[in-house]
C-alpha positions as CSV (number, residue, x, y, z in Angstrom):
1,M,13.6,-54.5,127.5
2,Q,16.9,-55.8,126.3
3,R,19.1,-56.8,129.2
4,F,22.7,-55.5,129.4
5,I,25.6,-56.9,131.3
6,H,26.1,-54.6,134.3
7,Y,29.4,-53.2,135.5
8,F,29.3,-55.3,138.7
9,L,28.9,-58.6,136.7
10,I,31.6,-57.6,134.3
11,L,34.0,-56.6,137.0
12,S,33.2,-59.6,139.2
13,I,34.8,-61.6,136.3
14,I,37.7,-59.3,135.4
15,A,38.8,-57.9,138.7
16,F,36.7,-58.2,141.9
17,G,37.2,-61.8,142.7
18,V,34.5,-63.7,144.6
19,A,34.2,-66.4,147.1
20,C,34.2,-69.5,145.0
21,N,37.4,-71.0,143.6
22,S,36.1,-71.2,140.0
23,A,35.3,-67.5,140.0
24,K,38.8,-66.7,141.3
25,Q,40.2,-68.8,138.5
26,E,38.1,-66.8,136.0
27,T,39.3,-63.5,137.5
28,N,42.9,-64.5,137.1
29,E,42.5,-65.6,133.5
30,V,40.6,-62.4,132.4
31,S,42.9,-60.2,134.4
32,E,45.9,-61.7,132.6
33,E,44.1,-61.0,129.3
34,M,43.7,-57.4,130.4
35,S,47.3,-57.1,131.3
36,E,48.5,-58.6,128.0
37,M,46.1,-56.8,125.7
38,V,47.3,-54.4,123.0
39,F,45.5,-51.1,123.5
40,D,45.0,-49.0,120.4
41,A,47.0,-45.9,121.4
42,N,45.6,-44.0,118.4
43,L,42.4,-43.5,120.4
44,L,44.3,-40.9,122.4
45,N,44.8,-38.9,119.3
46,K,41.1,-38.0,119.4
47,Y,42.0,-35.5,122.0
48,A,44.3,-32.4,122.0
49,T,45.8,-31.4,125.3
50,V,45.1,-27.8,126.6
51,K,46.3,-26.0,129.7
52,L,43.6,-24.3,131.7
53,T,44.9,-21.0,132.9
54,T,43.8,-17.5,133.6
55,D,45.4,-14.2,134.7
56,I,46.0,-15.0,138.3
57,G,47.8,-11.7,138.8
58,S,44.4,-9.8,138.6
59,L,43.0,-11.7,141.6
60,S,43.1,-10.6,145.2
61,E,44.9,-12.7,147.8
62,N,41.7,-14.0,149.2
63,Q,40.5,-15.0,145.8
64,K,43.7,-16.9,145.3
65,K,43.0,-18.8,148.5
66,I,39.5,-19.6,147.5
67,I,40.4,-21.3,144.2
68,P,42.2,-24.3,145.7
69,L,39.2,-24.9,148.0
70,L,36.9,-24.9,145.0
71,I,39.2,-27.2,143.1
72,A,39.2,-29.5,146.1
73,V,35.3,-29.6,145.8
74,G,35.8,-30.6,142.2
75,K,38.0,-33.5,143.1
76,I,35.4,-34.9,145.4
77,I,32.7,-34.4,142.8
78,D,34.9,-36.4,140.4
79,E,34.7,-39.4,142.7
80,M,30.9,-39.1,143.0
81,Y,30.6,-39.0,139.2
82,W,32.8,-42.1,138.9
83,Y,30.2,-43.9,141.1
84,E,27.4,-42.8,138.9
85,S,29.2,-43.6,135.7
86,Y,31.4,-46.6,136.5
87,P,31.7,-47.6,140.2
88,A,34.2,-50.4,139.6
89,R,37.0,-48.0,138.4
90,D,39.7,-49.2,140.9
91,S,39.2,-52.9,140.0
92,L,39.4,-52.2,136.3
93,M,42.5,-50.0,136.7
94,N,44.2,-52.7,138.7
95,A,43.6,-55.2,136.0
96,L,45.3,-53.0,133.4
97,S,49.0,-52.8,132.9
98,D,49.0,-50.5,129.8
99,E,49.2,-46.9,131.1
100,Q,47.7,-45.5,127.9
101,A,44.7,-47.7,128.3
102,K,44.3,-46.4,131.9
103,K,44.5,-42.9,130.6
104,Y,41.7,-43.5,128.1
105,V,39.6,-45.1,130.8
106,A,40.1,-42.0,132.9
107,I,39.2,-39.7,130.0
108,N,35.9,-41.6,129.5
109,Y,35.2,-42.4,133.2
110,G,34.9,-46.0,132.2
111,P,35.6,-48.5,129.4
112,W,33.1,-47.1,126.9
113,D,34.2,-44.6,124.3
114,K,32.1,-41.5,124.7
115,L,33.2,-40.2,121.3
116,D,32.2,-43.5,119.6
117,G,28.7,-44.2,120.6
118,E,29.7,-45.6,124.1
119,K,31.3,-48.7,122.4
120,A,33.6,-50.7,124.7
121,F,37.3,-50.2,123.9
122,L,38.5,-53.0,126.1
123,P,38.1,-56.8,125.7
124,G,35.7,-58.6,127.9
125,I,33.5,-55.6,128.5
126,G,29.8,-55.8,127.8
127,D,27.5,-53.0,126.6
128,R,27.0,-49.9,128.7
129,L,23.9,-49.9,130.7
130,P,21.7,-47.0,129.4
131,G,20.8,-46.2,133.0
132,A,24.4,-46.2,134.1
133,N,24.5,-46.8,137.9
134,Y,21.3,-44.9,138.7
135,Y,19.1,-48.0,138.5
136,P,19.4,-51.8,139.3
137,S,21.0,-53.6,136.3
138,D,18.0,-56.0,136.1
139,M,15.3,-53.4,136.3
140,T,13.0,-53.0,133.3
141,K,11.3,-49.8,132.2
142,E,8.0,-51.5,132.9
143,E,9.0,-52.3,136.5
144,F,10.0,-48.7,137.1
145,E,6.8,-47.3,135.7
146,A,4.7,-49.6,137.8
147,A,6.6,-48.9,141.1
148,D,4.7,-46.7,143.6
149,L,7.6,-44.5,144.6
150,P,6.8,-40.8,144.9
151,D,10.3,-39.6,144.3
152,K,11.4,-42.1,141.7
153,K,11.6,-39.5,139.0
154,S,13.6,-37.1,141.2
155,L,16.8,-35.9,139.7
156,Y,18.5,-36.6,143.1
157,T,17.6,-40.2,143.9
158,F,19.2,-43.6,143.0
159,I,16.9,-46.5,142.4
160,R,17.9,-49.6,144.3
161,R,16.5,-52.9,145.6
162,D,15.7,-53.7,149.3
163,A,16.4,-57.0,150.9
164,D,13.2,-58.4,149.4
165,G,14.1,-57.3,145.9
166,K,11.6,-54.4,145.8
167,L,12.6,-51.1,144.2
168,I,13.4,-48.3,146.6
169,T,14.9,-44.8,146.3
170,V,18.1,-43.6,148.0
171,P,18.6,-39.8,148.1
172,Y,21.9,-38.6,146.8
173,H,22.7,-36.9,150.1
174,K,22.3,-40.3,151.9
175,Q,24.3,-42.2,149.3
176,F,27.1,-39.6,149.4
177,E,26.8,-38.7,153.1
178,K,30.5,-38.5,153.7
179,E,31.3,-36.7,150.5
180,V,28.6,-34.0,150.8
181,A,29.7,-33.2,154.3
182,Q,33.2,-32.6,153.0
183,I,32.0,-30.5,150.2
184,A,29.8,-28.4,152.4
185,D,32.8,-27.7,154.7
186,L,35.0,-26.7,151.8
187,L,32.3,-24.3,150.4
188,K,31.8,-22.7,153.8
189,Q,35.6,-22.2,154.2
190,A,35.6,-20.5,150.8
191,A,32.6,-18.4,151.9
192,R,34.5,-17.1,154.9
193,L,37.3,-15.9,152.5
194,A,34.9,-14.3,150.0
195,D,35.0,-10.5,149.8
196,N,32.0,-10.4,147.5
197,E,28.8,-10.7,149.6
198,E,26.9,-12.3,146.8
199,L,29.5,-15.0,146.4
200,K,29.6,-15.5,150.2
201,N,25.8,-16.0,150.3
202,Y,25.8,-18.4,147.4
203,L,28.6,-20.6,148.7
204,N,26.9,-20.9,152.1
205,I,23.5,-21.8,150.6
206,R,25.0,-24.2,148.1
207,A,26.8,-25.9,151.0
208,E,23.4,-26.6,152.6
209,A,21.9,-27.7,149.3
210,F,24.4,-30.6,149.1
211,L,23.2,-31.8,152.5
212,T,19.5,-31.8,151.7
213,D,19.3,-32.3,147.9
214,D,17.2,-29.1,147.8
215,Y,19.0,-26.9,145.3
216,Y,16.2,-24.3,144.6
217,A,17.4,-21.6,147.0
218,S,21.0,-21.9,146.0
219,D,20.0,-21.7,142.3
220,I,18.2,-18.5,143.1
221,A,21.3,-17.2,145.0
222,W,23.5,-18.1,142.1
223,M,21.2,-16.1,139.7
224,D,21.4,-13.1,142.0
225,M,25.2,-13.2,142.0
226,K,26.3,-10.8,139.3
227,R,29.3,-8.8,140.6
228,N,31.6,-11.7,141.5
229,T,34.9,-12.5,139.9
230,I,35.2,-16.1,141.2
231,D,32.5,-18.6,140.5
232,I,31.8,-22.3,140.9
233,I,29.1,-24.4,139.2
234,T,28.8,-27.6,141.2
235,G,26.3,-30.3,142.1
236,P,24.1,-32.9,140.4
237,I,23.2,-30.9,137.3
238,E,22.8,-32.5,133.8
239,S,20.9,-35.7,133.0
240,Y,22.8,-36.8,129.9
241,E,24.4,-39.9,131.6
242,D,20.9,-41.4,132.3
243,Q,20.1,-42.7,128.8
244,L,17.3,-44.9,130.1
245,F,14.9,-42.2,131.2
246,G,16.9,-39.0,131.4
247,Y,15.6,-38.4,135.0
248,K,18.8,-38.6,137.0
249,A,21.3,-35.8,137.4
250,S,25.1,-36.4,137.3
251,H,27.6,-34.6,139.5
252,E,30.0,-32.1,137.9
253,T,32.0,-29.0,138.8
254,Y,33.3,-26.0,136.9
255,V,35.6,-23.5,138.6
256,L,35.5,-20.2,136.8
257,V,37.1,-16.7,136.7
258,K,34.9,-14.1,135.2
259,D,36.1,-12.0,132.2
260,M,34.5,-8.7,133.2
261,A,35.1,-6.9,129.9
262,W,33.6,-9.6,127.7
263,S,30.7,-10.1,130.1
264,K,29.8,-6.4,129.8
265,R,29.7,-6.7,126.0
266,L,27.3,-9.6,126.2
267,E,24.8,-8.3,128.8
268,R,22.5,-6.5,126.4
269,Y,21.5,-9.5,124.4
270,A,19.4,-11.1,127.2
271,A,17.0,-8.2,127.0
272,F,15.8,-9.3,123.6
273,L,14.5,-12.7,124.8
274,P,10.8,-11.8,125.4
275,E,10.6,-10.1,122.0
276,L,12.3,-12.9,120.2
277,Q,10.0,-15.4,121.9
278,K,7.0,-13.7,120.4
279,G,8.6,-13.9,116.9
280,L,9.3,-17.7,116.9
281,P,8.2,-19.3,113.7
282,V,5.5,-21.4,115.3
283,S,1.8,-21.0,116.4
284,N,1.2,-18.9,119.5
285,K,0.3,-21.7,121.8
286,Y,3.9,-23.1,121.5
287,K,5.4,-19.7,122.7
288,R,2.9,-18.7,125.4
289,E,5.5,-18.9,128.1
290,T,7.5,-15.8,128.9
291,P,11.3,-16.2,129.3
292,G,12.7,-15.0,132.6
293,T,13.6,-11.3,132.4
294,D,16.7,-11.7,134.6
295,S,18.6,-13.9,132.2
296,Q,22.3,-13.2,132.1
297,L,25.2,-13.6,129.7
298,A,28.7,-13.8,131.0
299,A,32.2,-14.9,129.8
300,F,34.6,-16.8,131.9
301,D,37.9,-18.5,131.9
302,V,37.3,-22.0,133.1
303,I,40.2,-23.3,135.3
304,Y,38.9,-26.7,136.4
305,Y,36.5,-29.3,135.1
306,A,35.3,-32.3,137.1
307,G,32.8,-35.1,136.8
308,D,30.2,-35.2,134.0
309,C,31.4,-32.1,132.2
310,N,34.9,-33.5,132.0
311,A,33.9,-36.9,130.5
312,G,34.6,-37.3,126.8
313,G,33.6,-34.2,124.9
314,K,34.0,-31.0,126.9
315,T,31.4,-28.4,127.4
316,I,32.4,-24.9,126.2
317,A,29.2,-23.0,127.3
318,V,26.7,-23.6,130.0
319,N,23.1,-22.6,130.4
320,L,21.8,-23.0,133.9
321,P,19.9,-23.6,136.2
322,N,18.0,-26.5,134.6
323,D,15.1,-26.2,137.2
324,E,12.1,-25.1,135.1
325,K,10.7,-23.2,138.1
326,V,13.9,-21.1,138.4
327,Q,14.0,-20.6,134.7
328,L,10.5,-19.1,134.6
329,E,11.1,-17.0,137.7
330,K,14.7,-15.8,137.1
331,G,15.7,-16.9,133.6
332,T,19.1,-18.5,133.3
333,R,22.8,-17.6,133.1
334,R,24.6,-18.4,129.9
335,S,28.2,-18.9,130.8
336,Q,30.7,-18.8,127.9
337,L,33.9,-20.6,128.7
338,K,36.1,-18.5,126.5
339,N,39.5,-20.1,126.9
340,A,38.1,-23.6,126.3
341,M,36.1,-22.3,123.4
342,R,39.2,-20.7,121.8
343,A,41.1,-23.9,122.1
344,K,38.4,-25.9,120.3
345,F,38.2,-23.2,117.6
346,D,42.0,-23.2,116.9
347,K,42.7,-26.9,117.3
348,I,39.6,-28.4,115.8
349,L,37.1,-26.2,114.0
350,V,39.6,-24.4,111.7
351,P,41.3,-27.7,110.6
352,I,37.8,-29.2,110.0
353,A,36.8,-26.2,107.9
354,N,40.0,-26.4,105.8
355,E,39.1,-30.0,105.0
356,L,35.3,-30.0,104.6
357,I,34.1,-26.5,103.8
358,D,34.2,-25.3,100.1
359,E,37.3,-23.3,99.5
360,S,35.3,-20.3,98.4
361,Q,33.6,-20.1,101.8
362,R,36.5,-20.8,104.2
363,K,37.1,-17.0,104.5
364,Y,33.9,-16.8,106.4
365,I,35.2,-19.0,109.3
366,N,36.1,-16.9,112.3
367,F,36.2,-17.0,116.1
368,D,33.7,-14.2,116.7
369,A,31.1,-16.1,114.7
370,F,31.9,-19.4,116.6
371,F,31.7,-17.5,119.9
372,A,28.3,-16.0,118.9
373,N,26.9,-19.3,117.6
374,T,27.9,-21.0,120.9
375,M,26.6,-18.1,123.0
376,F,23.2,-17.9,121.3
377,H,22.8,-21.7,121.6
378,E,22.9,-21.2,125.3
379,V,20.6,-18.1,125.2
380,A,18.1,-20.1,123.1
381,H,17.6,-22.7,125.8
382,G,15.5,-19.9,127.4
383,L,13.2,-19.7,124.4
384,G,10.3,-22.0,123.5
385,I,8.3,-24.0,126.0
386,K,9.2,-25.8,129.3
387,N,5.8,-27.4,130.1
388,T,3.7,-29.5,127.7
389,L,0.4,-28.2,126.4
390,N,-1.5,-31.4,127.2
391,D,-0.9,-32.1,130.9
392,K,2.1,-34.5,130.2
393,G,4.2,-32.5,132.7
394,T,7.4,-30.8,131.8
395,V,9.0,-31.4,128.4
396,R,11.8,-33.2,130.2
397,E,9.4,-35.6,131.9
398,A,7.3,-36.2,128.7
399,L,10.2,-36.9,126.4
400,K,12.3,-38.9,128.9
401,E,15.6,-40.2,127.5
402,N,15.1,-38.2,124.2
403,A,14.5,-34.9,126.0
404,S,18.2,-33.9,126.2
405,G,19.0,-34.5,122.6
406,L,15.9,-32.6,121.3
407,E,16.6,-29.7,123.7
408,E,20.1,-29.4,122.4
409,G,18.7,-29.4,118.9
410,K,16.3,-26.7,119.8
411,A,19.0,-24.5,121.3
412,D,21.2,-24.9,118.2
413,I,18.5,-24.0,115.7
414,L,16.9,-21.2,117.8
415,G,20.3,-19.8,118.4
416,L,20.7,-19.5,114.7
417,Y,17.2,-18.0,114.5
418,M,18.3,-15.4,117.1
419,I,21.4,-14.5,115.1
420,T,19.4,-14.1,112.0
421,E,16.8,-11.8,113.6
422,L,19.3,-9.7,115.5
423,H,21.4,-9.3,112.4
424,K,18.4,-8.0,110.5
425,R,17.8,-5.4,113.2
426,G,21.4,-4.3,113.2
427,E,22.1,-5.5,116.7
428,L,24.7,-8.0,115.6
429,Q,27.8,-7.0,113.5
430,G,29.6,-9.0,110.8
431,D,28.5,-10.8,107.7
432,L,25.6,-13.3,108.1
433,K,27.6,-15.6,105.9
434,E,30.2,-15.8,108.7
435,Y,27.7,-17.1,111.2
436,Y,26.1,-19.6,108.8
437,T,29.4,-21.0,107.4
438,T,30.9,-21.3,110.9
439,F,27.7,-23.0,112.1
440,M,28.0,-25.5,109.2
441,A,31.6,-26.3,110.2
442,G,30.4,-26.6,113.8
443,I,27.9,-29.4,112.8
444,F,30.8,-31.5,111.6
445,R,32.7,-30.8,114.8
446,S,29.8,-31.9,117.0
447,V,28.6,-34.9,114.9
448,R,31.9,-36.5,115.8
449,F,30.9,-36.7,119.4
450,G,28.9,-39.8,118.5
451,A,25.4,-41.1,118.5
452,S,25.3,-41.5,122.3
453,S,25.9,-37.8,122.9
454,A,22.9,-35.4,123.1
455,H,24.9,-32.9,121.2
456,G,25.9,-35.4,118.6
457,I,22.2,-36.5,118.1
458,A,21.1,-32.9,117.8
459,N,23.7,-32.1,115.2
460,M,23.0,-35.2,113.1
461,I,19.3,-34.5,113.0
462,R,20.0,-30.9,111.9
463,F,22.5,-32.1,109.2
464,S,19.9,-34.5,107.8
465,F,17.2,-31.9,107.9
466,F,19.3,-29.2,106.3
467,K,20.3,-31.7,103.6
468,E,16.6,-32.4,102.8
469,M,15.9,-28.6,102.7
470,G,18.8,-27.9,100.4
471,A,20.5,-25.6,102.9
472,F,23.9,-27.0,101.8
473,E,25.3,-29.1,99.0
474,R,28.2,-31.5,98.7
475,N,30.7,-31.4,95.9
476,P,31.3,-35.1,95.1
477,E,34.7,-34.4,93.4
478,T,36.3,-32.5,96.4
479,G,34.2,-34.0,99.2
480,T,33.5,-30.4,100.5
481,Y,30.3,-28.7,101.5
482,K,28.9,-25.4,100.4
483,V,26.2,-23.4,102.3
484,N,23.2,-22.3,100.2
485,Y,22.7,-19.0,102.1
486,D,19.4,-18.2,100.4
487,L,17.8,-21.4,101.6
488,M,19.1,-21.3,105.2
489,G,16.3,-19.1,106.5
490,D,13.6,-21.5,105.4
491,A,15.5,-24.5,106.9
492,I,15.9,-22.7,110.2
493,D,12.2,-21.8,110.5
494,A,11.0,-25.3,109.5
495,L,13.2,-27.1,111.9
496,S,12.5,-24.6,114.7
497,A,8.7,-25.2,114.3
498,K,9.1,-29.0,114.2
499,I,11.1,-29.2,117.4
500,L,9.0,-26.7,119.3
501,M,5.8,-28.6,118.4
502,L,7.3,-31.9,119.4
503,Q,8.3,-30.4,122.7
504,G,5.0,-28.6,123.4
505,D,3.0,-31.8,122.5
506,G,5.2,-33.9,124.6
507,D,5.3,-36.2,121.6
508,Y,7.6,-39.0,122.8
509,D,6.9,-41.3,119.9
510,G,7.4,-38.5,117.4
511,V,10.8,-37.6,118.8
512,A,11.8,-41.2,118.9
513,Q,10.9,-41.5,115.2
514,L,12.8,-38.3,114.4
515,V,15.9,-39.7,116.1
516,K,15.6,-43.0,114.4
517,E,15.2,-41.5,110.9
518,M,17.6,-38.5,111.1
519,A,20.1,-39.1,113.9
520,V,22.0,-41.5,111.6
521,I,25.4,-41.0,110.1
522,R,25.2,-42.2,106.5
523,P,28.2,-43.8,104.8
524,E,29.0,-40.8,102.7
525,L,29.2,-38.5,105.7
526,Q,31.1,-41.1,107.7
527,A,33.7,-41.3,104.9
528,D,34.1,-37.5,105.1
529,L,34.4,-37.7,108.9
530,D,37.0,-40.5,108.6
531,R,39.1,-38.1,106.5
532,L,39.3,-35.8,109.5
533,G,40.7,-38.6,111.7
534,A,43.1,-39.6,109.0
535,K,44.4,-36.0,108.9
536,G,45.0,-36.2,112.6
537,I,42.4,-33.6,113.5
538,P,41.3,-34.2,117.1
539,V,37.7,-34.6,118.1
540,D,37.9,-32.9,121.4
541,I,40.2,-31.6,124.1
542,I,41.6,-32.8,127.5
543,F,43.1,-30.7,130.1
544,E,46.2,-30.0,132.2
545,Q,44.5,-28.3,135.1
546,G,44.8,-27.7,138.8
547,V,46.5,-25.6,141.4
548,D,50.0,-26.3,140.0
549,V,49.1,-25.4,136.4
550,L,47.6,-22.1,137.7
551,G,50.8,-21.4,139.7
552,L,49.0,-21.2,143.0
């Protein structure tokens, strides 16, 4: 396996300082280079700043007291994610004198640009390790596969070396012993203030989960929590950061306030999942699993992001829990982050559509379609198959580092399949052209997240596939794209079938080939995307957030 320069080796040169004089000399020289470097401040223009707020006046006094405790949890989670992503943060920050450079490091949780394929944006920085800080820097895939460690594939263990150089596992709750104790205490304080019994129960059980790395019971309690106004999603959750195997979960936190009116509007769609599963455009063996019947749809204002979900491109909808056992038993909750979603629509999607969508079709771009496309993406995570058909384990285990990208691609295309089917049945209002055109504009939005992003990979594969199927065409004179509505249905069915079969077969090589051939931004598309940057259209958003912003 190709060896990469690890953070610790990099930072031993630029900031840490070591015992020998020659190393100290090198540290001073490179630190001086860092302090004198000219940072490209235009990189910050990739992000639009948004205030995260909600209607605090509608909350009870106890709820207002709970929120700061949950935000305090998020701040600790942020430190844990820094360790997982880039543990030498302080040394790097101390070596930088440019405040704008420091800000961009903070946005990316390290010196690699998450919206530009994880390329280094500072001098003297090597390539990002695909395994981040979850594995030893000198470990090969072959060494990992050969190691006899029962919990090496656990979402909640770091892989380290012992004194003899042998691989060992370190549970998250041991590595973060101090932090999880603090988090557990904060969650229990919040539980004592909770008027809602479901929320009280969840917070107490989640507190214990942090101390043991056993999240099953707390995931069940979270799924049973339906009448709460305040919510928190927190813990080691997504595995996007582990681009070596996709086994290790990163820490993140969302603090949420439920929009009861919108959530009520969404509830009825989850009931269609079992029926839609049966109608998937693939042979029966790939749809033999039954989606959980307790799946939920809810809308929230998000008031705090921390950790993985706050790094680079920001999540605007969440489908959890990820535990396949919980999914089959209880389904999942699809949480729509309405205020963040609206910000991306207004500041990013509409300007993109005005630049890249054919003028005759721009009238079909609207927020309700964007909301529905995002929502059904999350719902569609519950469709398809979670376990391979040929004893290769779960789809996530079989597809390894490619599992996340393909799963996001599945959710995108099956979300569009759901919209098409529900619209045919009269269960979804509006013109189907609105959903398809807004979806097309959304591809351009997500492709800009870069080749290192699971969502970017998924959207690029879909762009290439749709192009082959003739689902859209590009006008070479205007550089705009026009959806061929009559061909969209065939493209949706064909790509749905391809992805579902790759997952069900656990076809690691097939997925790798798909990514290699189709997750590539060709020069023509890159030129069109460059126009967006030249027009000053941001790629994503960053936040002003916290207790002060909320007025608490």
